C-alpha angles and dihedrals in degrees: 000000000000129000103275091046089053093047091046092053087051094052096046094048101042111116126180095225092059094055128095114253095242092061088053091047092049090049091054092050091050091052092048092048093050093047090049093051092050096043088053091057097054096096090049108122094228093048090047091054095045094050090045090053093048093045090056089057092054106041089163092062120214148233102277132072125248096210114249095009125094100221117080122216139198107294098249095053088044092054087047095052096040091051090055093046091052091058101041100087094042087236098118124116127273130209097207100197089064101025090232129144092214101169098061091054103035101037097052092044094051095040096052095045092044088054091048092050092041091235132166129258092248090058089047092055093051088055094048091052093047089052094047093050095046097043095046092051096045088050092051091047089058089064105244103231099039093045093051092040088061091055102259122141104218098200089073098031091055095024094078090060091048094054094043088052094052092043094046087056095048095048089049096239118181117238095266094055090044090059090053092048089055092046089053091046087055095051087057095050110135147142134112138196096242090113089078091064094073102010095257116183093220096099091096088061087072100071093034094054091041090056092052094042090052093050092048092048087056092046090049090049089050089052093053105265114137126221132207101280091196095047092136100048110022114140090229112043102353108167100224096053091044094053105033148031095204103046124154123200089186092062088062096068109012109125092357111168092013104054104045113203091199084079093062101057124129122227111212118228094185126058097232139078111312089233089069096052096082089052090048092051090048092052093047090049095049095047091046093051108036136045098257117165108195093219091055095054113116100185143336125215127197121191115193145149119297098252090050090051095048093048099040113017111034111051123085088242091057093045097044108020121193105158133047089254088055094049096045086058098044126098088188095056099043093047091052092048092049092049095046098037104028091230144046116221140142093290089057089073099052113116092248093053093049093050093050105132094221093055092046090051095050095044089058089064092056117102117191120194134169117251125199094221093063094036089056092053093047132138093015085059128022099202144148146180123234125198122186118197115199125210087251090061096251113135127203120195140177139170127223116201100178125012125239108277095036127122088260096043100030131184111232123238085255090053090050092052088054091050099047098036096075090038091056093045089064087073108016133052096217112041095164091059092049092047089054093046090058093047088056094035096127090070094052139078111245089222090065093057137089 
C-alpha cells in the first residue's frame, strides 16, 4: 500500500468510540481555540468588508454559519470566510512538527459541511480528528525547513489534504473514493510566502481557500471524479519532489492511528507569528527578573532558527514595521513591545501602538540572526536566545527552548478559557455558554450552533 491508501483507510475506519478520551478532549480544545480566534476577528475592518461583499452575492443566505455574523451563507462560502477569520489575528493553533495552522483550515471546513449535512457533533469531531492527523502528516512529509525555505506556505499546501480528509469522513466516502479526494486535494496544493515581501494582507486567503478546495475535492470524488492516487510520489509531477528537497514518505504514515498528532498542537498566547513567541517570552523573562530600564538599553541580540530569522528578522517590514502585518512578523517589534508594555496582545498591533516613538526607537536596537543550535533543533523546538546589553556594560541573557503554549510549555484548559472568552465576547453576548457548548459538542447537532 502507498501513502494515500493508508491515509484513506485510517479516515474511513476512524470511530469516536474507539479513541482515547484525551484525543477527543484535545479535538474539542482545538475547535474552541479556532472558533475563538475567528470570533475575535469579526470586528476587523478587512473581515467586515469581505463578509459584506460575499453576503451581497448571496442575498438568499444559506445553511451554514459565518461565525459572529447573523446571516448564514452557502456552506462553501461559510467555510471560506471562517477560514480567513480564523487566521486574521494570528492567534490560531500551530502543529510545530509540520509548521501547519491546522485549526483554521480543518475546523471551518468540517463545521460548514456538518451544518450543511445536518450532522451531529460526534460526527464533526471524527472529521476534525481525521483532518488534523492527515494535514499534520502531509506537512511533516514535506520536510518543514526545506519546504519553507523554498517559499511554500505549508498551511495551504498541506491544508487542502486536511480539509479533504475531514470532508471525506463527513460525506461517508469509501476508502477508494477517499484516495481520489486526497489526490485531488493534492493537485490543488498551493500557497507561497511572497506576501511578506510587501506586507500584503492575503495570507488569510490560504486557509480559507484550502478549506474550500478540500471540500470540493471530496465532493468531486463522491461524484465519480478520480484524482492522482500517487500525487505525492509520481515521477512526473509528484508533489513532494516538486516542493521540497528533504521530503519523507515515511512521515506521512508512521504511527498513524497510534501516535495522534492532535495531541502535539501549540496554542498561541500572543496574536503574532509563532516564530516571534520565543523572543517575546525571552523579553518578558528578562524584564521580569533584572533591573532593565528601556532607556538604558544599548542593544538587544536575538539568536534563533533560520526559518524564524527569515520570516521575522530579515525583511524590510520586520526590521522597520509600519503596518500590523509587518509588526506581527517582526521579532524586533514584538521584543520592543514586550519590554516596554510588559505584554503583547491584540492592542499591540493597532497602528498607533506600532508607531509609538518609544517602541520604534527600541526596536531599532534589536539585531536578529540565525544560530545553528536553534536551527538544528527546529521544527521540534522553536527556540531562541536573547541578550540585552546595557549602556553600563551589564548584559542579561536567557534562552527559551520552547515558547509558552507549546507541548512542552502548555497552556492549561483554564488558560485557554481565559484566552477565548474575551475573543468570543467580541461577537457574542454569552461567551461562557458558547464555550460550554463546544466542550459538550458531541451531544449536539451542528445546525443548532453558532
